[in-house]
PDBQT receptor file of N, H, CA, C and O in Angstrom, charges set to zero:
ATOM      1  N   MET A   1      -0.909 -11.160  -7.090  1.00  0.00    +0.000 N 
ATOM      2  CA  MET A   1      -1.371 -11.065  -5.700  1.00  0.00    +0.000 C 
ATOM      3  C   MET A   1      -0.352 -10.317  -4.857  1.00  0.00    +0.000 C 
ATOM      4  O   MET A   1      -0.706  -9.680  -3.865  1.00  0.00    +0.000 OA
ATOM      5  N   SER A   2       0.903 -10.394  -5.249  1.00  0.00    +0.000 N 
ATOM      6  H   SER A   2       1.190 -10.911  -6.055  1.00  0.00    +0.000 HD
ATOM      7  CA  SER A   2       1.968  -9.721  -4.482  1.00  0.00    +0.000 C 
ATOM      8  C   SER A   2       1.731  -8.217  -4.431  1.00  0.00    +0.000 C 
ATOM      9  O   SER A   2       2.021  -7.561  -3.431  1.00  0.00    +0.000 OA
ATOM     10  N   ALA A   3       1.200  -7.686  -5.524  1.00  0.00    +0.000 N 
ATOM     11  H   ALA A   3       0.964  -8.219  -6.337  1.00  0.00    +0.000 HD
ATOM     12  CA  ALA A   3       0.946  -6.238  -5.577  1.00  0.00    +0.000 C 
ATOM     13  C   ALA A   3      -0.099  -5.847  -4.543  1.00  0.00    +0.000 C 
ATOM     14  O   ALA A   3       0.010  -4.800  -3.904  1.00  0.00    +0.000 OA
ATOM     15  N   VAL A   4      -1.112  -6.691  -4.380  1.00  0.00    +0.000 N 
ATOM     16  H   VAL A   4      -1.200  -7.541  -4.899  1.00  0.00    +0.000 HD
ATOM     17  CA  VAL A   4      -2.172  -6.395  -3.412  1.00  0.00    +0.000 C 
ATOM     18  C   VAL A   4      -1.607  -6.390  -1.999  1.00  0.00    +0.000 C 
ATOM     19  O   VAL A   4      -1.882  -5.486  -1.211  1.00  0.00    +0.000 OA
ATOM     20  N   ILE A   5      -0.814  -7.410  -1.690  1.00  0.00    +0.000 N 
ATOM     21  H   ILE A   5      -0.591  -8.144  -2.331  1.00  0.00    +0.000 HD
ATOM     22  CA  ILE A   5      -0.215  -7.501  -0.349  1.00  0.00    +0.000 C 
ATOM     23  C   ILE A   5       0.695  -6.308  -0.108  1.00  0.00    +0.000 C 
ATOM     24  O   ILE A   5       0.681  -5.714   0.970  1.00  0.00    +0.000 OA
ATOM     25  N   ARG A   6       1.485  -5.962  -1.115  1.00  0.00    +0.000 N 
ATOM     26  H   ARG A   6       1.496  -6.445  -1.991  1.00  0.00    +0.000 HD
ATOM     27  CA  ARG A   6       2.407  -4.831  -0.970  1.00  0.00    +0.000 C 
ATOM     28  C   ARG A   6       1.625  -3.548  -0.713  1.00  0.00    +0.000 C 
ATOM     29  O   ARG A   6       2.030  -2.726   0.108  1.00  0.00    +0.000 OA
ATOM     30  N   ARG A   7       0.504  -3.375  -1.414  1.00  0.00    +0.000 N 
ATOM     31  H   ARG A   7       0.174  -4.043  -2.081  1.00  0.00    +0.000 HD
ATOM     32  CA  ARG A   7      -0.298  -2.154  -1.231  1.00  0.00    +0.000 C 
ATOM     33  C   ARG A   7      -0.877  -2.103   0.177  1.00  0.00    +0.000 C 
ATOM     34  O   ARG A   7      -0.929  -1.037   0.791  1.00  0.00    +0.000 OA
ATOM     35  N   ILE A   8      -1.307  -3.234   0.682  1.00  0.00    +0.000 N 
ATOM     36  H   ILE A   8      -1.265  -4.100   0.184  1.00  0.00    +0.000 HD
ATOM     37  CA  ILE A   8      -1.864  -3.279   2.040  1.00  0.00    +0.000 C 
ATOM     38  C   ILE A   8      -0.792  -2.890   3.051  1.00  0.00    +0.000 C 
ATOM     39  O   ILE A   8      -1.052  -2.104   3.962  1.00  0.00    +0.000 OA
ATOM     40  N   ILE A   9       0.405  -3.436   2.895  1.00  0.00    +0.000 N 
ATOM     41  H   ILE A   9       0.616  -4.075   2.155  1.00  0.00    +0.000 HD
ATOM     42  CA  ILE A   9       1.503  -3.116   3.818  1.00  0.00    +0.000 C 
ATOM     43  C   ILE A   9       1.863  -1.643   3.690  1.00  0.00    +0.000 C 
ATOM     44  O   ILE A   9       2.070  -0.961   4.693  1.00  0.00    +0.000 OA
ATOM     45  N   SER A  10       1.936  -1.156   2.460  1.00  0.00    +0.000 N 
ATOM     46  H   SER A  10       1.767  -1.711   1.645  1.00  0.00    +0.000 HD
ATOM     47  CA  SER A  10       2.282   0.251   2.239  1.00  0.00    +0.000 C 
ATOM     48  C   SER A  10       1.227   1.163   2.843  1.00  0.00    +0.000 C 
ATOM     49  O   SER A  10       1.546   2.203   3.419  1.00  0.00    +0.000 OA
ATOM     50  N   THR A  11      -0.031   0.764   2.706  1.00  0.00    +0.000 N 
ATOM     51  H   THR A  11      -0.290  -0.081   2.238  1.00  0.00    +0.000 HD
ATOM     52  CA  THR A  11      -1.119   1.569   3.253  1.00  0.00    +0.000 C 
ATOM     53  C   THR A  11      -1.071   1.567   4.775  1.00  0.00    +0.000 C 
ATOM     54  O   THR A  11      -1.366   2.574   5.420  1.00  0.00    +0.000 OA
ATOM     55  N   ALA A  12      -0.697   0.426   5.337  1.00  0.00    +0.000 N 
ATOM     56  H   ALA A  12      -0.458  -0.391   4.814  1.00  0.00    +0.000 HD
ATOM     57  CA  ALA A  12      -0.622   0.323   6.800  1.00  0.00    +0.000 C 
ATOM     58  C   ALA A  12       0.482   1.227   7.342  1.00  0.00    +0.000 C 
ATOM     59  O   ALA A  12       0.361   1.806   8.422  1.00  0.00    +0.000 OA
ATOM     60  N   LYS A  13       1.566   1.333   6.562  1.00  0.00    +0.000 N 
ATOM     61  H   LYS A  13       1.664   0.862   5.685  1.00  0.00    +0.000 HD
ATOM     62  CA  LYS A  13       2.694   2.169   6.996  1.00  0.00    +0.000 C 
ATOM     63  C   LYS A  13       2.439   3.636   6.680  1.00  0.00    +0.000 C 
ATOM     64  O   LYS A  13       2.786   4.520   7.463  1.00  0.00    +0.000 OA
ATOM     65  N   ALA A  14       1.826   3.887   5.521  1.00  0.00    +0.000 N 
ATOM     66  H   ALA A  14       1.544   3.169   4.885  1.00  0.00    +0.000 HD
ATOM     67  CA  ALA A  14       1.573   5.273   5.121  1.00  0.00    +0.000 C 
ATOM     68  C   ALA A  14       0.244   5.364   4.363  1.00  0.00    +0.000 C 
ATOM     69  O   ALA A  14       0.232   5.269   3.136  1.00  0.00    +0.000 OA
ATOM     70  N   PRO A  15      -0.866   5.545   5.069  1.00  0.00    +0.000 N 
ATOM     71  CA  PRO A  15      -2.188   5.634   4.427  1.00  0.00    +0.000 C 
ATOM     72  C   PRO A  15      -2.260   6.746   3.380  1.00  0.00    +0.000 C 
ATOM     73  O   PRO A  15      -3.007   6.637   2.408  1.00  0.00    +0.000 OA
ATOM     74  N   ALA A  16      -1.494   7.801   3.576  1.00  0.00    +0.000 N 
ATOM     75  H   ALA A  16      -0.887   7.890   4.365  1.00  0.00    +0.000 HD
ATOM     76  CA  ALA A  16      -1.505   8.924   2.644  1.00  0.00    +0.000 C 
ATOM     77  C   ALA A  16      -0.829   8.541   1.327  1.00  0.00    +0.000 C 
ATOM     78  O   ALA A  16      -1.019   9.213   0.313  1.00  0.00    +0.000 OA
ATOM     79  N   ALA A  17      -0.045   7.468   1.341  1.00  0.00    +0.000 N 
ATOM     80  H   ALA A  17       0.109   6.922   2.165  1.00  0.00    +0.000 HD
ATOM     81  CA  ALA A  17       0.685   7.053   0.143  1.00  0.00    +0.000 C 
ATOM     82  C   ALA A  17      -0.158   6.124  -0.724  1.00  0.00    +0.000 C 
ATOM     83  O   ALA A  17       0.352   5.523  -1.669  1.00  0.00    +0.000 OA
ATOM     84  N   ILE A  18      -1.456   6.004  -0.405  1.00  0.00    +0.000 N 
ATOM     85  H   ILE A  18      -1.871   6.492   0.363  1.00  0.00    +0.000 HD
ATOM     86  CA  ILE A  18      -2.326   5.112  -1.172  1.00  0.00    +0.000 C 
ATOM     87  C   ILE A  18      -2.506   5.643  -2.594  1.00  0.00    +0.000 C 
ATOM     88  O   ILE A  18      -2.851   4.881  -3.497  1.00  0.00    +0.000 OA
ATOM     89  N   GLY A  19      -2.275   6.934  -2.802  1.00  0.00    +0.000 N 
ATOM     90  H   GLY A  19      -1.995   7.553  -2.068  1.00  0.00    +0.000 HD
ATOM     91  CA  GLY A  19      -2.411   7.527  -4.134  1.00  0.00    +0.000 C 
ATOM     92  C   GLY A  19      -1.330   7.057  -5.078  1.00  0.00    +0.000 C 
ATOM     93  O   GLY A  19      -1.620   6.353  -6.045  1.00  0.00    +0.000 OA
ATOM     94  N   PRO A  20      -0.069   7.436  -4.816  1.00  0.00    +0.000 N 
ATOM     95  CA  PRO A  20       1.034   7.056  -5.707  1.00  0.00    +0.000 C 
ATOM     96  C   PRO A  20       1.222   5.548  -5.784  1.00  0.00    +0.000 C 
ATOM     97  O   PRO A  20       1.709   5.027  -6.787  1.00  0.00    +0.000 OA
ATOM     98  N   TYR A  21       0.834   4.850  -4.723  1.00  0.00    +0.000 N 
ATOM     99  H   TYR A  21       0.438   5.273  -3.908  1.00  0.00    +0.000 HD
ATOM    100  CA  TYR A  21       0.998   3.409  -4.747  1.00  0.00    +0.000 C 
ATOM    101  C   TYR A  21      -0.333   2.735  -5.065  1.00  0.00    +0.000 C 
ATOM    102  O   TYR A  21      -0.403   1.508  -5.131  1.00  0.00    +0.000 OA
TER     103      TYR A  21
């Protein structure tokens, strides 16, 4: 579940980084 939360935070900070992350 931590990965999902991390992806949401990463997406919130950098939506363009949704690919590599």
